[in-house]
ZAMI-580978 format. One record per residue (C-alpha): residue in one letter; x, y, z. Coordinates in Angstrom, 3 decimals, decimal comma, padded with zeros to 6 digits. Layout:
! residues N
{rec "A"; {X; Y; Z}}
...
! end
This chain:
! residues 440
{rec "X"; {000,087; -000,037; -000,040}}
{rec "X"; {002,794; 002,461; 000,527}}
{rec "X"; {004,096; 001,905; -002,900}}
{rec "X"; {000,810; 002,124; -004,440}}
{rec "X"; {000,282; 006,153; -002,634}}
{rec "X"; {004,041; 007,199; -003,264}}
{rec "X"; {004,112; 005,741; -007,015}}
{rec "X"; {001,134; 008,591; -007,687}}
{rec "X"; {003,442; 011,166; -007,062}}
{rec "X"; {006,741; 010,137; -008,639}}
{rec "X"; {008,159; 012,544; -011,119}}
{rec "X"; {008,577; 012,103; -015,153}}
{rec "X"; {011,646; 013,753; -015,808}}
{rec "X"; {015,088; 012,450; -015,438}}
{rec "X"; {015,273; 008,775; -016,599}}
{rec "X"; {016,900; 007,159; -013,678}}
{rec "X"; {014,011; 008,128; -012,010}}
{rec "X"; {010,932; 007,530; -014,821}}
{rec "X"; {008,245; 005,123; -013,411}}
{rec "X"; {008,426; 002,169; -015,343}}
{rec "X"; {004,855; 002,076; -015,832}}
{rec "X"; {004,943; 005,038; -017,473}}
{rec "X"; {006,596; 003,134; -021,040}}
{rec "X"; {003,885; 002,007; -023,465}}
{rec "X"; {002,746; -001,305; -023,212}}
{rec "X"; {002,539; -003,983; -025,315}}
{rec "X"; {-000,268; -005,466; -026,807}}
{rec "X"; {-001,539; -008,240; -024,115}}
{rec "X"; {-000,311; -005,888; -021,238}}
{rec "X"; {002,456; -006,366; -018,785}}
{rec "X"; {003,222; -009,955; -017,437}}
{rec "X"; {002,252; -010,543; -013,829}}
{rec "X"; {005,406; -010,883; -012,012}}
{rec "X"; {004,235; -012,807; -009,209}}
{rec "X"; {002,348; -010,065; -007,553}}
{rec "X"; {-001,546; -009,463; -006,085}}
{rec "X"; {-001,795; -007,646; -009,640}}
{rec "X"; {-002,579; -004,580; -008,509}}
{rec "X"; {-000,464; -002,779; -010,331}}
{rec "X"; {-003,132; -003,657; -013,650}}
{rec "X"; {-002,520; -001,994; -017,078}}
{rec "X"; {-004,485; 000,456; -018,964}}
{rec "X"; {-004,065; -000,972; -022,065}}
{rec "X"; {-005,515; 002,237; -023,615}}
{rec "X"; {-002,858; 004,921; -022,356}}
{rec "X"; {000,026; 002,562; -021,103}}
{rec "X"; {-000,735; 003,558; -018,271}}
{rec "X"; {-001,251; 001,646; -014,647}}
{rec "X"; {-004,124; 002,694; -012,732}}
{rec "X"; {-001,575; 003,477; -009,958}}
{rec "X"; {000,079; 006,522; -011,555}}
{rec "X"; {-002,173; 009,305; -012,854}}
{rec "X"; {-001,963; 011,084; -016,093}}
{rec "X"; {-001,340; 014,795; -014,304}}
{rec "X"; {002,028; 014,088; -011,975}}
{rec "X"; {002,885; 017,200; -010,654}}
{rec "X"; {006,553; 018,044; -010,312}}
{rec "X"; {007,006; 020,005; -007,554}}
{rec "X"; {005,472; 017,160; -005,168}}
{rec "X"; {007,503; 014,166; -006,257}}
{rec "X"; {008,686; 011,836; -003,479}}
{rec "X"; {011,879; 011,808; -005,687}}
{rec "X"; {012,684; 014,956; -005,508}}
{rec "X"; {013,471; 013,787; -001,558}}
{rec "X"; {017,103; 012,949; -000,519}}
{rec "X"; {017,991; 009,488; -000,743}}
{rec "X"; {018,808; 009,272; 003,010}}
{rec "X"; {015,015; 010,175; 003,831}}
{rec "X"; {013,685; 007,682; 001,366}}
{rec "X"; {015,992; 005,036; 002,597}}
{rec "X"; {014,422; 005,326; 006,154}}
{rec "X"; {011,186; 005,280; 004,264}}
{rec "X"; {012,044; 001,918; 003,346}}
{rec "X"; {013,609; 000,407; 006,370}}
{rec "X"; {010,315; 000,133; 007,569}}
{rec "X"; {009,437; -002,287; 005,025}}
{rec "X"; {009,683; -006,068; 004,804}}
{rec "X"; {012,248; -008,275; 002,374}}
{rec "X"; {009,106; -008,930; 000,474}}
{rec "X"; {007,363; -005,771; 000,529}}
{rec "X"; {010,802; -003,815; -000,456}}
{rec "X"; {011,555; -006,790; -003,561}}
{rec "X"; {007,858; -007,135; -004,652}}
{rec "X"; {006,362; -003,678; -004,453}}
{rec "X"; {008,999; -000,956; -003,759}}
{rec "X"; {011,653; -001,865; -006,089}}
{rec "X"; {008,933; -002,154; -008,998}}
{rec "X"; {007,841; 001,156; -008,714}}
{rec "X"; {010,975; 003,014; -010,963}}
{rec "X"; {014,948; 002,064; -012,076}}
{rec "X"; {015,800; 004,565; -009,073}}
{rec "X"; {013,655; 003,029; -006,188}}
{rec "X"; {015,006; -000,557; -007,276}}
{rec "X"; {018,703; 000,969; -006,826}}
{rec "X"; {017,499; 001,857; -003,197}}
{rec "X"; {016,060; -001,173; -002,244}}
{rec "X"; {019,542; -002,880; -003,175}}
{rec "X"; {021,235; -000,529; -001,081}}
{rec "X"; {023,527; -002,562; 000,987}}
{rec "X"; {021,747; -001,495; 004,346}}
{rec "X"; {018,765; -003,707; 003,545}}
{rec "X"; {021,014; -006,967; 003,278}}
{rec "X"; {022,182; -006,563; 006,551}}
{rec "X"; {019,115; -008,203; 008,250}}
{rec "X"; {017,348; -010,626; 006,244}}
{rec "X"; {014,406; -012,136; 006,857}}
{rec "X"; {012,892; -014,457; 004,065}}
{rec "X"; {010,552; -016,456; 007,193}}
{rec "X"; {007,884; -018,424; 005,650}}
{rec "X"; {008,771; -017,760; 002,326}}
{rec "X"; {008,393; -021,070; 000,190}}
{rec "X"; {010,726; -020,180; -003,204}}
{rec "X"; {013,544; -019,499; -000,270}}
{rec "X"; {016,413; -022,343; -001,383}}
{rec "X"; {019,966; -022,840; -001,429}}
{rec "X"; {020,389; -021,425; -004,702}}
{rec "X"; {019,129; -017,636; -003,421}}
{rec "X"; {021,350; -018,065; -000,221}}
{rec "X"; {024,511; -018,874; -002,266}}
{rec "X"; {023,769; -015,688; -004,265}}
{rec "X"; {023,229; -013,442; -001,171}}
{rec "X"; {026,425; -014,805; 000,291}}
{rec "X"; {028,230; -014,540; -002,635}}
{rec "X"; {027,131; -010,617; -003,281}}
{rec "X"; {026,317; -009,930; 000,630}}
{rec "X"; {029,418; -010,171; 003,022}}
{rec "X"; {027,995; -007,676; 005,201}}
{rec "X"; {025,086; -009,966; 006,906}}
{rec "X"; {024,814; -009,866; 010,175}}
{rec "X"; {021,175; -011,224; 010,293}}
{rec "X"; {019,351; -014,348; 008,865}}
{rec "X"; {016,006; -015,504; 009,208}}
{rec "X"; {015,084; -018,456; 007,625}}
{rec "X"; {012,301; -019,963; 009,652}}
{rec "X"; {010,026; -022,334; 007,625}}
{rec "X"; {012,193; -022,225; 004,795}}
{rec "X"; {011,450; -025,993; 003,716}}
{rec "X"; {013,696; -025,227; 000,339}}
{rec "X"; {016,239; -024,102; 002,274}}
{rec "X"; {019,639; -027,439; 002,887}}
{rec "X"; {022,634; -027,486; 005,093}}
{rec "X"; {024,399; -026,801; 001,644}}
{rec "X"; {022,869; -022,925; 001,300}}
{rec "X"; {023,245; -022,594; 004,995}}
{rec "X"; {026,925; -023,250; 005,182}}
{rec "X"; {027,823; -021,022; 002,045}}
{rec "X"; {026,118; -018,227; 003,899}}
{rec "X"; {028,092; -018,846; 007,025}}
{rec "X"; {031,483; -019,261; 005,319}}
{rec "X"; {030,924; -016,094; 003,486}}
{rec "X"; {029,182; -014,092; 006,046}}
{rec "X"; {031,603; -014,088; 009,244}}
{rec "X"; {029,793; -011,410; 010,797}}
{rec "X"; {026,700; -013,359; 011,145}}
{rec "X"; {025,350; -012,664; 014,962}}
{rec "X"; {022,021; -013,586; 014,442}}
{rec "X"; {020,803; -017,118; 013,111}}
{rec "X"; {016,771; -017,921; 013,472}}
{rec "X"; {015,906; -021,402; 011,929}}
{rec "X"; {012,632; -022,761; 013,514}}
{rec "X"; {010,830; -025,654; 012,345}}
{rec "X"; {013,665; -026,075; 009,290}}
{rec "X"; {013,181; -029,821; 009,717}}
{rec "X"; {015,593; -030,952; 006,913}}
{rec "X"; {018,396; -029,409; 008,432}}
{rec "X"; {021,107; -030,875; 010,286}}
{rec "X"; {024,223; -030,453; 012,460}}
{rec "X"; {026,383; -029,323; 009,873}}
{rec "X"; {024,489; -026,094; 008,914}}
{rec "X"; {024,549; -025,259; 012,714}}
{rec "X"; {028,137; -026,691; 012,855}}
{rec "X"; {029,159; -024,338; 009,576}}
{rec "X"; {027,514; -021,404; 011,573}}
{rec "X"; {029,815; -022,154; 014,790}}
{rec "X"; {033,186; -022,640; 012,854}}
{rec "X"; {032,955; -019,586; 010,338}}
{rec "X"; {030,706; -016,623; 012,507}}
{rec "X"; {032,836; -016,330; 015,659}}
{rec "X"; {030,545; -013,337; 016,719}}
{rec "X"; {027,251; -015,382; 016,628}}
{rec "X"; {025,030; -014,282; 019,512}}
{rec "X"; {021,516; -015,665; 018,805}}
{rec "X"; {020,346; -019,046; 017,522}}
{rec "X"; {016,991; -019,897; 017,529}}
{rec "X"; {016,559; -023,275; 015,872}}
{rec "X"; {013,384; -024,820; 017,604}}
{rec "X"; {012,053; -027,407; 015,823}}
{rec "X"; {014,659; -029,566; 014,302}}
{rec "X"; {014,841; -033,198; 014,653}}
{rec "X"; {017,831; -033,168; 013,128}}
{rec "X"; {019,857; -031,468; 015,477}}
{rec "X"; {022,282; -033,337; 018,135}}
{rec "X"; {024,479; -033,010; 021,022}}
{rec "X"; {027,588; -032,531; 018,304}}
{rec "X"; {026,232; -029,466; 017,056}}
{rec "X"; {026,233; -027,789; 020,525}}
{rec "X"; {029,777; -028,949; 021,053}}
{rec "X"; {030,539; -026,939; 018,447}}
{rec "X"; {029,132; -023,953; 019,639}}
{rec "X"; {030,614; -024,453; 022,835}}
{rec "X"; {033,917; -025,061; 021,046}}
{rec "X"; {033,671; -021,985; 018,540}}
{rec "X"; {030,882; -019,353; 019,675}}
{rec "X"; {032,085; -017,802; 023,048}}
{rec "X"; {029,986; -014,803; 022,200}}
{rec "X"; {026,543; -016,595; 022,265}}
{rec "X"; {024,115; -014,847; 024,346}}
{rec "X"; {020,810; -015,973; 023,733}}
{rec "X"; {019,631; -019,590; 022,454}}
{rec "X"; {016,588; -021,481; 021,816}}
{rec "X"; {016,673; -025,402; 021,208}}
{rec "X"; {012,530; -026,015; 022,006}}
{rec "X"; {011,585; -029,416; 020,448}}
{rec "X"; {015,121; -030,701; 019,370}}
{rec "X"; {014,218; -033,923; 020,951}}
{rec "X"; {017,503; -035,271; 020,184}}
{rec "X"; {019,019; -033,181; 022,101}}
{rec "X"; {020,545; -034,515; 025,885}}
{rec "X"; {022,408; -033,490; 028,780}}
{rec "X"; {026,222; -034,144; 026,920}}
{rec "X"; {025,458; -030,884; 024,388}}
{rec "X"; {023,482; -028,948; 027,297}}
{rec "X"; {026,578; -029,213; 029,760}}
{rec "X"; {029,092; -028,070; 027,058}}
{rec "X"; {027,125; -025,661; 025,843}}
{rec "X"; {027,096; -024,348; 028,696}}
{rec "X"; {030,701; -024,222; 029,312}}
{rec "X"; {031,640; -022,691; 026,187}}
{rec "X"; {029,427; -020,024; 026,728}}
{rec "X"; {029,622; -018,749; 029,542}}
{rec "X"; {028,029; -015,029; 028,484}}
{rec "X"; {024,506; -016,809; 027,846}}
{rec "X"; {021,698; -014,570; 028,899}}
{rec "X"; {018,998; -016,426; 027,807}}
{rec "X"; {018,486; -020,202; 027,174}}
{rec "X"; {014,736; -021,570; 026,241}}
{rec "X"; {014,232; -025,274; 025,921}}
{rec "X"; {010,850; -026,991; 025,470}}
{rec "X"; {009,642; -030,507; 025,529}}
{rec "X"; {013,227; -032,006; 025,166}}
{rec "X"; {012,594; -034,970; 027,258}}
{rec "X"; {016,725; -036,074; 027,062}}
{rec "X"; {017,189; -032,710; 029,210}}
{rec "X"; {017,339; -033,283; 032,923}}
{rec "X"; {018,662; -031,117; 036,170}}
{rec "X"; {022,430; -032,247; 034,911}}
{rec "X"; {021,719; -029,546; 032,739}}
{rec "X"; {020,322; -026,555; 034,301}}
{rec "X"; {022,957; -027,037; 037,195}}
{rec "X"; {025,041; -026,465; 034,175}}
{rec "X"; {023,657; -023,566; 032,826}}
{rec "X"; {023,326; -022,104; 036,822}}
{rec "X"; {027,258; -023,004; 037,128}}
{rec "X"; {028,961; -022,033; 034,480}}
{rec "X"; {026,437; -018,377; 032,624}}
{rec "X"; {026,093; -016,210; 035,692}}
{rec "X"; {024,732; -013,510; 033,395}}
{rec "X"; {021,331; -015,832; 032,178}}
{rec "X"; {018,332; -013,499; 032,504}}
{rec "X"; {015,856; -015,330; 031,074}}
{rec "X"; {015,857; -019,588; 031,212}}
{rec "X"; {013,186; -021,897; 030,280}}
{rec "X"; {012,729; -025,603; 030,450}}
{rec "X"; {008,990; -026,308; 030,006}}
{rec "X"; {007,965; -029,783; 029,864}}
{rec "X"; {011,972; -030,905; 030,387}}
{rec "X"; {012,944; -033,678; 032,369}}
{rec "X"; {013,697; -031,157; 035,219}}
{rec "X"; {012,661; -031,186; 038,893}}
{rec "X"; {013,380; -029,322; 042,145}}
{rec "X"; {016,909; -030,894; 042,206}}
{rec "X"; {017,542; -029,000; 039,232}}
{rec "X"; {015,636; -025,572; 039,769}}
{rec "X"; {017,534; -024,839; 043,305}}
{rec "X"; {020,668; -023,852; 041,390}}
{rec "X"; {018,947; -021,029; 039,852}}
{rec "X"; {019,283; -019,190; 043,601}}
{rec "X"; {022,724; -018,406; 042,293}}
{rec "X"; {021,627; -016,345; 039,533}}
{rec "X"; {021,612; -012,853; 040,625}}
{rec "X"; {020,484; -011,434; 036,905}}
{rec "X"; {017,399; -014,197; 036,611}}
{rec "X"; {014,456; -011,311; 035,638}}
{rec "X"; {012,126; -014,154; 033,699}}
{rec "X"; {011,912; -017,803; 034,524}}
{rec "X"; {009,931; -020,573; 032,583}}
{rec "X"; {008,949; -023,729; 034,628}}
{rec "X"; {005,434; -025,018; 033,111}}
{rec "X"; {004,807; -029,152; 033,024}}
{rec "X"; {008,361; -029,780; 034,171}}
{rec "X"; {009,064; -033,216; 035,932}}
{rec "X"; {008,644; -032,430; 039,335}}
{rec "X"; {008,370; -029,127; 040,774}}
{rec "X"; {007,563; -028,388; 045,367}}
{rec "X"; {006,589; -025,161; 046,446}}
{rec "X"; {009,551; -024,402; 048,791}}
{rec "X"; {011,900; -024,819; 045,724}}
{rec "X"; {009,650; -022,156; 044,044}}
{rec "X"; {009,611; -019,938; 047,294}}
{rec "X"; {013,258; -019,959; 047,539}}
{rec "X"; {014,083; -018,988; 044,268}}
{rec "X"; {011,749; -015,952; 044,359}}
{rec "X"; {013,757; -015,082; 048,063}}
{rec "X"; {016,871; -015,420; 046,341}}
{rec "X"; {016,467; -013,819; 043,002}}
{rec "X"; {015,655; -010,224; 043,299}}
{rec "X"; {015,455; -009,114; 040,190}}
{rec "X"; {012,804; -011,631; 039,230}}
{rec "X"; {010,093; -010,114; 036,817}}
{rec "X"; {008,213; -012,812; 035,372}}
{rec "X"; {007,176; -016,599; 036,733}}
{rec "X"; {005,843; -019,096; 034,756}}
{rec "X"; {004,691; -022,030; 037,331}}
{rec "X"; {001,447; -023,423; 034,948}}
{rec "X"; {000,516; -027,182; 034,801}}
{rec "X"; {002,584; -027,863; 037,776}}
{rec "X"; {-000,442; -029,282; 039,804}}
{rec "X"; {001,539; -029,063; 043,201}}
{rec "X"; {001,810; -025,386; 043,630}}
{rec "X"; {-000,636; -024,513; 046,216}}
{rec "X"; {-002,076; -021,015; 047,992}}
{rec "X"; {000,734; -021,307; 050,819}}
{rec "X"; {003,269; -021,044; 047,716}}
{rec "X"; {001,699; -018,299; 045,670}}
{rec "X"; {001,523; -016,290; 049,262}}
{rec "X"; {005,291; -016,370; 049,842}}
{rec "X"; {005,208; -015,165; 046,098}}
{rec "X"; {003,268; -012,579; 046,504}}
{rec "X"; {005,165; -011,268; 050,170}}
{rec "X"; {008,811; -011,722; 048,400}}
{rec "X"; {008,466; -011,104; 045,020}}
{rec "X"; {009,686; -007,685; 044,949}}
{rec "X"; {010,040; -006,840; 041,397}}
{rec "X"; {007,646; -009,550; 040,437}}
{rec "X"; {005,211; -007,917; 037,481}}
{rec "X"; {003,978; -011,355; 035,859}}
{rec "X"; {002,648; -014,316; 037,634}}
{rec "X"; {001,154; -017,340; 035,791}}
{rec "X"; {-000,573; -020,302; 037,990}}
{rec "X"; {-002,862; -022,061; 034,903}}
{rec "X"; {-003,903; -025,780; 036,331}}
{rec "X"; {-002,249; -025,033; 039,421}}
{rec "X"; {-003,459; -026,050; 042,627}}
{rec "X"; {-005,173; -023,186; 043,665}}
{rec "X"; {-008,286; -021,473; 045,493}}
{rec "X"; {-009,094; -018,098; 046,136}}
{rec "X"; {-007,172; -017,647; 048,963}}
{rec "X"; {-004,063; -016,988; 046,367}}
{rec "X"; {-005,880; -014,544; 044,601}}
{rec "X"; {-006,693; -012,568; 047,795}}
{rec "X"; {-003,159; -012,792; 049,150}}
{rec "X"; {-002,082; -011,581; 045,602}}
{rec "X"; {-004,107; -008,404; 045,838}}
{rec "X"; {-002,933; -008,009; 049,567}}
{rec "X"; {000,567; -008,521; 049,554}}
{rec "X"; {001,913; -007,538; 046,125}}
{rec "X"; {002,156; -004,275; 045,396}}
{rec "X"; {004,100; -005,166; 041,748}}
{rec "X"; {002,221; -007,970; 040,230}}
{rec "X"; {000,513; -006,323; 037,194}}
{rec "X"; {-000,788; -009,679; 035,124}}
{rec "X"; {-001,917; -012,552; 036,967}}
{rec "X"; {-003,708; -015,784; 035,338}}
{rec "X"; {-005,514; -018,250; 036,712}}
{rec "X"; {-007,101; -019,905; 034,161}}
{rec "X"; {-008,426; -023,512; 034,523}}
{rec "X"; {-008,081; -023,293; 038,559}}
{rec "X"; {-011,557; -025,015; 039,093}}
{rec "X"; {-011,161; -023,992; 042,781}}
{rec "X"; {-011,300; -019,855; 042,165}}
{rec "X"; {-014,915; -018,196; 043,145}}
{rec "X"; {-016,659; -015,350; 042,491}}
{rec "X"; {-014,980; -014,422; 045,564}}
{rec "X"; {-011,591; -014,241; 044,541}}
{rec "X"; {-011,484; -012,236; 041,685}}
{rec "X"; {-013,592; -010,072; 043,405}}
{rec "X"; {-010,997; -009,581; 046,484}}
{rec "X"; {-007,919; -009,500; 043,987}}
{rec "X"; {-009,883; -006,614; 041,881}}
{rec "X"; {-010,869; -004,837; 044,832}}
{rec "X"; {-007,489; -005,034; 046,399}}
{rec "X"; {-004,852; -004,255; 044,490}}
{rec "X"; {-003,252; -001,012; 043,270}}
{rec "X"; {-001,042; -002,795; 040,511}}
{rec "X"; {-003,205; -005,522; 038,385}}
{rec "X"; {-003,879; -004,564; 035,198}}
{rec "X"; {-004,656; -008,528; 033,657}}
{rec "X"; {-006,576; -011,220; 035,320}}
{rec "X"; {-007,211; -014,939; 033,596}}
{rec "X"; {-009,850; -016,203; 034,290}}
{rec "X"; {-010,657; -018,554; 031,351}}
{rec "X"; {-012,639; -021,679; 032,551}}
{rec "X"; {-012,828; -021,174; 036,213}}
{rec "X"; {-016,842; -022,580; 036,225}}
{rec "X"; {-016,932; -021,195; 039,384}}
{rec "X"; {-016,811; -017,722; 038,481}}
{rec "X"; {-020,246; -016,568; 037,142}}
{rec "X"; {-020,261; -014,193; 034,056}}
{rec "X"; {-022,326; -012,045; 035,696}}
{rec "X"; {-019,814; -011,116; 038,527}}
{rec "X"; {-017,078; -010,477; 035,543}}
{rec "X"; {-019,120; -008,195; 034,124}}
{rec "X"; {-020,190; -006,378; 037,218}}
{rec "X"; {-015,792; -005,892; 037,786}}
{rec "X"; {-015,365; -004,577; 034,032}}
{rec "X"; {-017,315; -001,858; 034,885}}
{rec "X"; {-016,394; -001,274; 038,226}}
{rec "X"; {-012,852; -001,656; 036,910}}
{rec "X"; {-012,017; -000,484; 033,820}}
{rec "X"; {-008,108; -000,504; 034,211}}
{rec "X"; {-008,017; -004,458; 034,283}}
{rec "X"; {-008,437; -006,621; 031,420}}
{rec "X"; {-010,321; -009,652; 032,737}}
{rec "X"; {-010,163; -013,135; 030,444}}
{rec "X"; {-013,230; -015,225; 030,008}}
{rec "X"; {-014,284; -017,277; 027,220}}
{rec "X"; {-017,054; -014,477; 027,049}}
{rec "X"; {-015,151; -011,508; 027,687}}
{rec "X"; {-012,142; -012,510; 025,014}}
{rec "X"; {-015,167; -013,028; 022,670}}
{rec "X"; {-016,629; -009,536; 022,955}}
{rec "X"; {-013,271; -007,748; 022,592}}
{rec "X"; {-012,264; -009,964; 019,216}}
{rec "X"; {-016,102; -008,518; 017,993}}
{rec "X"; {-015,372; -005,581; 019,009}}
{rec "X"; {-011,769; -005,583; 017,285}}
{rec "X"; {-013,463; -006,744; 014,440}}
{rec "X"; {-015,736; -003,762; 014,066}}
{rec "X"; {-013,331; -001,039; 014,589}}
{rec "X"; {-011,524; -002,531; 011,582}}
{rec "X"; {-014,199; -002,499; 009,296}}
{rec "X"; {-016,077; -005,641; 009,662}}
{rec "X"; {-019,386; -006,083; 009,427}}
{rec "X"; {-022,079; -009,106; 009,562}}
{rec "X"; {-024,186; -007,755; 007,099}}
{rec "X"; {-021,343; -008,127; 004,465}}
{rec "X"; {-019,345; -010,819; 005,003}}
{rec "X"; {-019,145; -013,604; 003,045}}
{rec "X"; {-020,880; -016,562; 003,948}}
{rec "X"; {-019,016; -019,374; 003,715}}
! end
């Protein structure tokens, strides 16, 4: 849409800034280059409907300094620049090829992307610092290895759900890209400990790693990673069943700068979690659905980690009211507390409202013992609360929630009914109407 509006103002003066649509169109029109067809031509005039015949020279956007246009184009995605802006005129095409746009390359979700494209990028753009190829099923190890070999300055690499990639690609990045600071490779089934060992050997600058649902990774690889990457600040695991307390202890011992730790669904217990008390910078902890977690361990972590601002304990059925009360009293920096499907009652919510002056988000969804009393009390007594999740708390009446919505407009209450209302309201604001919607 940006290029459509700008195209209407393009000055037709110097050849280098001439809109392509100003040239005569051959019979049969212009071949569609893969776009949505918005730039269809008017065969009678030789102009596309985006460019009117009356162009005012003095208002041409192309009179702006190139630095300003580059700034405007920087807000477009790679797809928007390549398939929209670069097709307006030669001048815009040249600007879209500026080196600054090819430092951070986001190709995520583009099924046309393959090894050939990565090889071309690698051969022409050695200044790449960030690459995202998530969901690019056509990319193989060869393409990633080629780019790694030619782009030693690469710092951030993201490749979620690229199940076709193996240890070879990640090992190549570790070998050729010494500045690598971020590696997000969740849901890559072929990754093993060998790749993590390479990262541990060569990627001492690594600060952020996501290995969720890489099912072949074990403690052996995790320990090697922790020992070789002491600057790690973020580690996120999810459903890595071969990762145990040994890994948690290793990261707690070797990575003192850790701020974000997540071991959702891993084979982790309180014996491993207790080692996290030594992480003084810990601000976010995700312990959803781990193998075993007792209340005493959670309370000790909250007491010792004074900078903790987000704590996720969802799907841990042992967490009870007493634990939540201690969290509310001791968590002086805590802003987010997630308790979905925990063993809590109204007393937990009342304690949060009574003792915490910092907690803004509480999610108590699927906690079957929560009633109207707990929801009302926390809303009434908490000065900091801004969100209360009550999804499928079936003992909380919708009439009570409706009343709370009116009484406490600064708090977002989440129930099935309230969420549906908000979704419908957003649809209306965006112009949706039930009378004009197409029947499926």
